[in-house]
Legacy VTK file of the C-alpha trace (Angstrom):
# vtk DataFile Version 3.0
C-alpha trace
ASCII
DATASET POLYDATA
POINTS 119 float
92.645 84.702 92.783
94.055 88.043 93.475
97.670 88.988 92.140
100.018 91.324 93.418
99.408 94.960 92.539
101.547 97.308 91.066
103.530 99.291 92.107
104.147 97.485 94.661
102.612 99.219 97.647
100.791 97.840 101.200
96.819 98.371 101.540
94.646 99.655 104.641
95.418 96.747 106.524
99.056 96.959 105.745
99.430 93.987 103.568
100.740 93.978 100.195
97.878 95.845 97.780
96.396 93.098 95.192
94.816 93.611 92.282
92.224 91.621 90.250
93.383 89.891 86.876
92.510 92.594 84.436
93.824 95.081 86.455
96.908 92.972 86.970
97.045 92.375 83.396
97.037 95.939 82.625
99.421 96.679 84.902
101.783 94.120 83.431
101.341 95.658 80.281
102.251 99.156 81.450
105.564 97.305 83.273
106.497 95.936 79.950
106.243 99.603 78.634
108.096 101.585 80.984
110.620 98.656 81.548
114.088 99.106 79.143
115.576 96.030 78.289
118.446 95.065 80.595
116.765 97.134 83.537
116.088 93.714 85.459
118.876 91.966 86.452
117.337 88.399 86.544
115.136 89.196 83.216
117.662 90.984 81.112
114.996 90.496 78.013
112.067 91.983 80.212
110.909 95.503 78.922
110.054 97.080 75.450
112.266 99.831 76.235
109.921 103.111 75.297
111.471 105.213 77.513
114.533 105.183 75.068
113.073 106.199 72.530
111.815 109.391 74.175
114.506 111.472 72.955
114.812 109.784 69.241
113.433 112.229 66.308
110.121 111.939 65.634
108.504 110.277 62.576
107.186 107.319 60.654
110.609 105.516 61.416
110.473 106.227 65.004
106.828 104.950 65.218
107.091 101.868 63.093
110.156 100.465 65.410
108.560 101.728 68.454
105.042 100.038 67.322
107.292 96.821 67.061
109.484 96.782 69.926
106.584 97.031 71.953
104.766 94.202 69.860
107.404 91.995 70.222
108.129 92.627 74.032
103.987 92.331 74.763
104.179 88.905 72.909
107.214 87.146 74.248
106.241 88.381 77.652
102.660 87.862 77.901
101.828 85.345 75.002
100.047 83.131 76.958
98.368 85.806 79.257
96.798 88.049 76.568
95.764 88.891 72.810
97.428 91.995 71.389
95.558 93.291 69.072
97.437 97.096 68.134
99.529 98.724 68.971
99.870 102.625 67.980
102.170 105.514 68.536
102.061 109.144 67.937
105.127 111.542 68.692
104.788 115.059 68.522
104.296 118.300 70.671
106.920 117.460 72.967
105.382 114.040 73.804
105.095 110.595 72.970
102.602 108.376 73.439
102.343 104.821 72.706
98.568 102.505 72.862
98.046 99.231 73.461
95.004 97.549 72.537
94.001 93.854 74.069
92.322 91.134 75.062
92.713 88.597 78.131
94.130 85.468 76.491
91.183 83.245 77.941
88.401 85.689 76.901
86.818 88.897 78.061
86.107 92.466 76.895
89.391 94.616 74.756
90.702 97.025 76.630
93.514 99.799 75.789
96.595 101.153 78.113
98.200 103.699 77.207
101.725 105.277 78.089
102.133 108.819 77.555
106.055 110.174 78.154
107.304 113.552 77.951
109.474 113.979 75.334
LINES 1 120
119 0 1 2 3 4 5 6 7 8 9 10 11 12 13 14 15 16 17 18 19 20 21 22 23 24 25 26 27 28 29 30 31 32 33 34 35 36 37 38 39 40 41 42 43 44 45 46 47 48 49 50 51 52 53 54 55 56 57 58 59 60 61 62 63 64 65 66 67 68 69 70 71 72 73 74 75 76 77 78 79 80 81 82 83 84 85 86 87 88 89 90 91 92 93 94 95 96 97 98 99 100 101 102 103 104 105 106 107 108 109 110 111 112 113 114 115 116 117 118
């Protein structure tokens, strides 16, 4: 089954571009990482709000808050579709990086998504 690709785009035939199950799950995780809670009118609890922490002072407190909020957002939104194995973050050198290791809930290879944001 083909899912709608993210970001929304058209394929070479002018139809809505699709994505296979693995790519679709990766794209969903990217959406959650890059969407702020309250940004979507019909789903106000969707998103991890990583972008809001870009301007927070770097340190252990930022890393812990970021990892907890990402873990909670992913679990709430994708709990039935993916097992989140690890969330790590690093801040420094003008960048904020969040890495999520996950596996599809129905089985499949472990994959990684990294969001690298400028600070």
